[in-house]
C-alpha positions as a Markdown table, in Angstrom:
| # | Residue | x | y | z |
|---|---|---|---|---|
| 1 | Met | 245.8 | 278.6 | -9.3 |
| 2 | Met | 245.3 | 274.6 | -8.4 |
| 3 | Ala | 246.9 | 273.1 | -11.0 |
| 4 | Asp | 249.9 | 275.3 | -11.2 |
| 5 | Leu | 250.0 | 274.2 | -7.8 |
| 6 | Gly | 249.3 | 270.0 | -9.0 |
| 7 | Lys | 252.5 | 270.8 | -11.2 |
| 8 | Leu | 255.0 | 272.4 | -8.4 |
| 9 | Leu | 253.8 | 269.1 | -6.3 |
| 10 | His | 254.6 | 266.8 | -9.5 |
| 11 | Arg | 258.3 | 268.6 | -10.0 |
| 12 | Asn | 259.1 | 268.0 | -6.2 |
| 13 | Phe | 257.4 | 264.6 | -5.7 |
| 14 | Lys | 259.1 | 263.2 | -9.0 |
| 15 | Arg | 262.4 | 264.8 | -7.5 |
| 16 | Leu | 261.5 | 262.8 | -4.3 |
| 17 | Ala | 261.7 | 259.9 | -6.2 |
| 18 | Glu | 264.5 | 259.8 | -7.9 |
| 19 | Ala | 266.4 | 260.7 | -4.7 |
| 20 | Gly | 264.7 | 257.0 | -3.6 |
| 21 | Cys | 262.1 | 258.4 | -1.5 |
| 22 | Lys | 259.1 | 255.3 | -1.6 |
| 23 | His | 256.3 | 257.2 | 0.7 |
| 24 | Ile | 255.3 | 260.3 | 0.4 |
| 25 | Gln | 252.5 | 261.9 | 3.0 |
| 26 | Ile | 250.1 | 264.8 | 1.8 |
| 27 | Asp | 248.6 | 266.8 | 5.1 |
| 28 | Glu | 245.8 | 268.7 | 3.3 |
| 29 | Pro | 243.0 | 270.4 | 6.0 |
| 30 | Tyr | 241.9 | 272.4 | 3.5 |
| 31 | Phe | 239.1 | 269.7 | 2.2 |
| 32 | Thr | 237.3 | 270.0 | 5.5 |
| 33 | Ala | 236.3 | 274.0 | 5.5 |
| 34 | Ala | 236.1 | 273.8 | 1.5 |
| 35 | Asp | 233.4 | 273.5 | -1.0 |
| 36 | Glu | 232.5 | 270.8 | -3.5 |
| 37 | Asp | 234.0 | 272.6 | -6.7 |
| 38 | Asp | 237.1 | 273.6 | -4.4 |
| 39 | Val | 237.7 | 270.2 | -3.3 |
| 40 | Arg | 237.2 | 269.0 | -6.9 |
| 41 | Ala | 240.2 | 271.4 | -8.1 |
| 42 | Ala | 242.4 | 270.5 | -5.4 |
| 43 | Val | 241.8 | 266.4 | -6.3 |
| 44 | Glu | 242.6 | 267.4 | -9.9 |
| 45 | Ala | 245.3 | 268.8 | -8.7 |
| 46 | Ile | 246.1 | 265.9 | -6.7 |
| 47 | Asn | 245.9 | 263.8 | -9.4 |
| 48 | Val | 248.1 | 266.0 | -11.6 |
| 49 | Ala | 251.1 | 265.5 | -8.6 |
| 50 | Ile | 251.3 | 261.8 | -8.6 |
| 51 | Glu | 250.9 | 261.0 | -12.2 |
| 52 | Gly | 253.5 | 258.7 | -13.4 |
| 53 | Leu | 255.1 | 258.1 | -10.6 |
| 54 | Pro | 256.5 | 255.2 | -9.9 |
| 55 | Asp | 254.6 | 252.2 | -9.3 |
| 56 | Asp | 257.0 | 251.6 | -6.0 |
| 57 | Val | 256.2 | 254.7 | -4.6 |
| 58 | His | 253.2 | 255.2 | -2.2 |
| 59 | Val | 251.2 | 258.5 | -1.8 |
| 60 | Phe | 249.1 | 259.1 | 1.2 |
| 61 | Asn | 246.9 | 261.9 | 2.3 |
| 62 | Ala | 245.7 | 262.9 | 5.4 |
| 63 | Tyr | 242.5 | 265.0 | 5.9 |
| 64 | Leu | 242.7 | 266.5 | 8.9 |
| 65 | Pro | 239.7 | 268.1 | 10.2 |
| 66 | Gly | 239.5 | 271.4 | 12.0 |
């Protein structure tokens, strides 16, 4: 499921970049409550999401402790 989320985010991020967006923020409160395997899967999904974006698109991931 996380791999599918990464692919979906990638399509959306690509569209944002094509529309001229230069800054994308991901808010991820889940990381603070997840176990190590879940966090690893989420990191892999985020890596898929940002793969191949133009160099001038900046992605920030906010970890929001609950």
